[in-house]
TIRO-82657 format. One line per 2 residues: number of its first residue (from 1); their letters; for each residue x, y, z of C-alpha. Coordinates in steps of 0.1 Angstrom, whole numbers, plus 5000, padded with zeros to 4 digits. Layout:
<rs>
NUM = a = X/Y/Z ~ ...
</rs>
This chain:
<rs>
1 = xx = 8523/1080/9160 ~ 8548/1094/9184
3 = xx = 8574/1122/9182 ~ 8596/1141/9206
5 = xx = 8583/1175/9213 ~ 8604/1206/9205
7 = xx = 8604/1220/9240 ~ 8620/1215/9274
9 = xx = 8612/1225/9310 ~ 8634/1241/9336
11 = xx = 8629/1258/9369 ~ 8640/1295/9371
13 = xx = 8633/1324/9394 ~ 8614/1354/9381
15 = xx = 8595/1383/9396 ~ 8558/1386/9387
17 = xx = 8544/1421/9384 ~ 8511/1423/9402
19 = xx = 8501/1455/9384 ~ 8503/1438/9350
21 = xx = 8489/1405/9362 ~ 8457/1422/9376
23 = xx = 8447/1439/9343 ~ 8410/1432/9338
25 = xx = 8404/1444/9302 ~ 8403/1411/9284
27 = xx = 8389/1398/9252 ~ 8370/1373/9272
29 = xx = 8351/1400/9291 ~ 8346/1426/9263
31 = xx = 8317/1432/9241 ~ 8339/1446/9214
33 = xx = 8332/1424/9183 ~ 8366/1432/9168
35 = xx = 8384/1415/9198 ~ 8361/1385/9196
37 = xx = 8367/1382/9159 ~ 8404/1384/9165
39 = xx = 8401/1356/9189 ~ 8383/1334/9164
41 = xx = 8410/1342/9138 ~ 8438/1328/9160
43 = xx = 8440/1297/9139 ~ 8448/1318/9108
45 = xx = 8475/1336/9127 ~ 8493/1305/9138
47 = xx = 8491/1289/9103 ~ 8509/1319/9088
49 = xx = 8544/1311/9074 ~ 8556/1342/9093
51 = xx = 8562/1341/9130 ~ 8529/1350/9147
53 = xx = 8528/1380/9170 ~ 8527/1362/9203
55 = xx = 8529/1396/9220 ~ 8497/1406/9203
57 = xx = 8480/1373/9212 ~ 8491/1377/9248
59 = xx = 8477/1412/9250 ~ 8445/1401/9233
61 = xx = 8439/1373/9259 ~ 8453/1392/9289
63 = xx = 8483/1369/9294 ~ 8510/1389/9313
65 = xx = 8540/1393/9290 ~ 8572/1401/9307
67 = xx = 8603/1385/9321 ~ 8629/1398/9346
69 = xx = 8660/1383/9363 ~ 8652/1395/9398
71 = xx = 8647/1371/9426 ~ 8610/1363/9430
73 = xx = 8585/1336/9422 ~ 8597/1302/9412
75 = xx = 8582/1291/9378 ~ 8586/1262/9354
77 = xx = 8599/1277/9322 ~ 8589/1259/9290
79 = xx = 8612/1267/9261 ~ 8603/1260/9225
81 = xx = 8633/1252/9203 ~ 8636/1265/9168
83 = xx = 8647/1239/9142 ~ 8684/1235/9135
85 = xx = 8697/1259/9108 ~ 8699/1242/9074
87 = xx = 8674/1216/9083 ~ 8656/1206/9051
89 = xx = 8621/1209/9066 ~ 8629/1240/9086
91 = xx = 8598/1258/9073 ~ 8575/1230/9082
93 = xx = 8592/1226/9116 ~ 8587/1263/9124
95 = xx = 8550/1260/9113 ~ 8546/1231/9137
97 = xx = 8561/1251/9166 ~ 8538/1281/9158
99 = xx = 8509/1258/9160 ~ 8520/1243/9193
101 = xx = 8524/1278/9207 ~ 8489/1288/9194
103 = xx = 8473/1257/9207 ~ 8488/1261/9242
105 = xx = 8479/1297/9244 ~ 8443/1291/9233
107 = xx = 8438/1264/9258 ~ 8452/1285/9287
109 = xx = 8430/1314/9276 ~ 8397/1297/9283
111 = xx = 8386/1314/9316 ~ 8371/1282/9329
113 = xx = 8405/1265/9325 ~ 8426/1295/9338
115 = xx = 8404/1295/9369 ~ 8403/1258/9375
117 = xx = 8424/1245/9404 ~ 8432/1213/9386
119 = xx = 8447/1229/9355 ~ 8483/1240/9354
121 = xx = 8484/1278/9351 ~ 8502/1298/9325
123 = xx = 8517/1327/9345 ~ 8533/1348/9317
125 = xx = 8552/1346/9284 ~ 8586/1362/9278
127 = xx = 8618/1361/9257 ~ 8653/1351/9268
129 = xx = 8682/1370/9253 ~ 8678/1371/9215
131 = xx = 8654/1341/9212 ~ 8627/1346/9186
133 = xx = 8605/1321/9203 ~ 8589/1330/9236
135 = xx = 8592/1309/9267 ~ 8560/1300/9287
137 = xx = 8563/1304/9325 ~ 8540/1278/9341
139 = xx = 8533/1272/9378 ~ 8560/1251/9394
141 = xx = 8553/1215/9401 ~ 8565/1213/9438
143 = xx = 8567/1176/9437 ~ 8574/1171/9400
145 = xx = 8550/1151/9378 ~ 8528/1122/9388
147 = xx = 8554/1100/9371 ~ 8581/1114/9393
149 = xx = 8560/1109/9425 ~ 8543/1077/9416
151 = xx = 8565/1052/9436 ~ 8564/1073/9468
153 = xx = 8526/1079/9464 ~ 8519/1042/9459
155 = xx = 8541/1032/9489 ~ 8535/1059/9514
157 = xx = 8505/1081/9506 ~ 8473/1074/9525
159 = xx = 8442/1061/9507 ~ 8425/1095/9512
161 = xx = 8454/1113/9496 ~ 8453/1091/9465
163 = xx = 8415/1095/9464 ~ 8419/1133/9463
165 = xx = 8445/1130/9436 ~ 8421/1107/9417
167 = xx = 8394/1134/9420 ~ 8418/1161/9410
169 = xx = 8428/1144/9377 ~ 8392/1135/9367
171 = xx = 8380/1171/9376 ~ 8408/1187/9356
173 = xx = 8403/1166/9325 ~ 8365/1171/9328
175 = xx = 8370/1208/9327 ~ 8389/1205/9294
177 = xx = 8361/1183/9280 ~ 8335/1208/9292
179 = xx = 8351/1234/9270 ~ 8347/1211/9240
181 = xx = 8384/1202/9239 ~ 8405/1171/9239
183 = xx = 8438/1167/9258 ~ 8451/1139/9237
185 = xx = 8481/1128/9258 ~ 8468/1120/9293
187 = xx = 8496/1102/9312 ~ 8514/1106/9346
189 = xx = 8542/1127/9329 ~ 8516/1153/9320
191 = xx = 8501/1156/9354 ~ 8519/1178/9380
193 = xx = 8518/1175/9418 ~ 8518/1208/9437
195 = xx = 8514/1218/9473 ~ 8479/1224/9487
197 = xx = 8472/1243/9520 ~ 8448/1218/9535
199 = xx = 8452/1185/9515 ~ 8490/1188/9513
201 = xx = 8491/1179/9476 ~ 8470/1186/9446
203 = xx = 8472/1172/9410 ~ 8469/1194/9379
205 = xx = 8466/1186/9342 ~ 8495/1201/9323
207 = xx = 8511/1201/9288 ~ 8482/1218/9270
209 = xx = 8501/1224/9238 ~ 8482/1194/9222
211 = xx = 8448/1205/9234 ~ 8424/1212/9205
213 = xx = 8386/1212/9198 ~ 8371/1177/9198
215 = xx = 8354/1181/9164 ~ 8386/1188/9146
217 = xx = 8411/1168/9168 ~ 8435/1147/9148
219 = xx = 8429/1166/9116 ~ 8447/1200/9117
221 = xx = 8466/1205/9149 ~ 8500/1194/9159
223 = xx = 8500/1169/9187 ~ 8521/1141/9203
225 = xx = 8508/1107/9212 ~ 8522/1084/9238
227 = xx = 8511/1050/9224 ~ 8514/1032/9258
229 = xx = 8485/1054/9271 ~ 8464/1055/9240
231 = xx = 8430/1039/9234 ~ 8429/1009/9210
233 = xx = 8409/1028/9184 ~ 8436/1055/9183
235 = xx = 8464/1029/9179 ~ 8444/1013/9151
237 = xx = 8437/1047/9135 ~ 8401/1039/9131
239 = xx = 8377/1064/9114 ~ 8353/1086/9133
241 = xx = 8371/1084/9166 ~ 8356/1101/9196
243 = xx = 8388/1116/9210 ~ 8372/1126/9243
245 = xx = 8365/1089/9249 ~ 8401/1082/9241
247 = xx = 8410/1106/9269 ~ 8387/1086/9292
249 = xx = 8406/1055/9283 ~ 8440/1071/9290
251 = xx = 8426/1085/9323 ~ 8415/1050/9334
253 = xx = 8450/1037/9327 ~ 8464/1065/9348
255 = xx = 8440/1058/9377 ~ 8447/1021/9376
257 = xx = 8485/1029/9377 ~ 8479/1049/9409
259 = xx = 8459/1023/9427 ~ 8475/0990/9415
261 = xx = 8490/0968/9443 ~ 8511/0948/9419
263 = xx = 8549/0952/9419 ~ 8573/0980/9409
265 = xx = 8565/1003/9380 ~ 8595/1018/9361
267 = xx = 8596/1055/9351 ~ 8572/1061/9323
269 = xx = 8555/1028/9329 ~ 8520/1018/9338
271 = xx = 8501/0992/9358 ~ 8508/0965/9332
273 = xx = 8546/0966/9337 ~ 8548/0943/9368
275 = xx = 8528/0917/9347 ~ 8550/0919/9316
277 = xx = 8587/0914/9308 ~ 8598/0950/9307
279 = xx = 8625/0960/9282 ~ 8628/0994/9266
281 = xx = 8645/0978/9236 ~ 8619/0951/9232
283 = xx = 8595/0960/9204 ~ 8572/0931/9215
285 = xx = 8564/0951/9246 ~ 8540/0975/9229
287 = xx = 8527/0947/9207 ~ 8517/0927/9238
289 = xx = 8501/0958/9253 ~ 8482/0966/9221
291 = xx = 8470/0930/9219 ~ 8456/0933/9255
293 = xx = 8438/0965/9245 ~ 8421/0948/9216
295 = xx = 8409/0918/9236 ~ 8371/0919/9243
297 = xx = 8364/0930/9279 ~ 8351/0896/9290
299 = xx = 8383/0877/9280 ~ 8410/0869/9305
301 = xx = 8440/0891/9298 ~ 8418/0920/9286
303 = xx = 8426/0955/9299 ~ 8394/0955/9320
305 = xx = 8400/0922/9337 ~ 8437/0929/9342
307 = xx = 8431/0963/9357 ~ 8405/0950/9381
309 = xx = 8428/0922/9392 ~ 8455/0949/9397
311 = xx = 8433/0966/9423 ~ 8429/0935/9445
313 = xx = 8440/0944/9480 ~ 8440/0981/9474
315 = xx = 8427/1002/9503 ~ 8402/1022/9483
317 = xx = 8377/1043/9503 ~ 8342/1029/9501
319 = xx = 8329/1062/9486 ~ 8352/1059/9456
321 = xx = 8340/1031/9432 ~ 8373/1027/9414
323 = xx = 8365/0993/9399 ~ 8333/1007/9383
325 = xx = 8352/1037/9369 ~ 8381/1016/9356
327 = xx = 8361/0987/9342 ~ 8340/1012/9321
329 = xx = 8368/1035/9312 ~ 8391/1007/9299
331 = xx = 8365/0991/9277 ~ 8378/0981/9243
333 = xx = 8345/0994/9229 ~ 8346/1032/9230
335 = xx = 8308/1036/9232 ~ 8308/1017/9265
337 = xx = 8330/1043/9281 ~ 8311/1070/9300
339 = xx = 8318/1107/9294 ~ 8336/1125/9322
341 = xx = 8305/1144/9332 ~ 8289/1111/9340
343 = xx = 8319/1098/9359 ~ 8319/1130/9379
345 = xx = 8282/1130/9387 ~ 8276/1093/9390
347 = xx = 8308/1079/9406 ~ 8325/1108/9423
349 = xx = 8296/1129/9437 ~ 8295/1109/9470
351 = xx = 8332/1113/9476 ~ 8329/1150/9468
353 = xx = 8300/1154/9493 ~ 8317/1135/9521
355 = xx = 8352/1150/9516 ~ 8342/1186/9510
357 = xx = 8352/1187/9473 ~ 8334/1210/9449
359 = xx = 8320/1195/9417 ~ 8335/1224/9397
361 = xx = 8321/1224/9362 ~ 8337/1244/9334
363 = xx = 8319/1266/9308 ~ 8330/1268/9272
365 = xx = 8325/1306/9271 ~ 8356/1326/9265
</rs>
């Protein structure tokens, strides 16, 4: 189940108004029941056939809403595209875009996510020219996405840098899960790499337009899957899927791709590519990968065994038990995968203690 998303990114220069950005009267901090009720009714707003009032939603959740052309702060501008005029399913396409906007705004409005260093920040919303759909200004990825930086990181980055990136990704996704949400499309292309004052680089989870509550994920919201990174139960469309554990599977694939010592990985590819005949036009490519995902963990050729073999010779710090994390996270049986809170506390606490990282936990409170 894959589809191209109706939006694009570009880097533009805009000025951020500190006075507006520092407003403190938010729905998250107020005791006004009307505001809290409005927050709960957000789903109804975005399901309306009419264009939802993004301005009202932005004011409600204290998202700065303005756009200027003056030279200032560099941002990544995410544009949503309206459907082509005359398109037969124009109404359903607009409804899907409304949902994407609502889902992304809701995710960014969780205080625990807005304040988390490993979550890409929404800076403001605004309109360009006569566009009916707003553009979302997100913090700029200094070094692009993890997919962009992967080859350089694998070849030239120190083991400590890759260990910090590993911690960043797990911590960011854990924050999303702690809010009772699912990301749904964890992959290198949805992780940005930014500058950090002391660690040089920091990874942040991005592309939150598919983030939704775990209990309803896959039922109501619009989302986009990348089959290559999906868990086997998602590819098989099984019933009663634990979507947070699907995120854990995708995460384990990403981490293996960072640490693998095997060969060259093409753009958009994963740790399996050096081991397979890679051809974008070859339908058998995904069939081979899906077959590997369905193999029992103990079998040769299973994802668990292949991933662990891919780490042979990797210079992994002794306080980072990557093989334990990956062998559990890539299990073909979802119930064997640990939740991210366990991965953080059991497998990353020693690294955090010795390397000065904070075990930052999110709260689901708005």
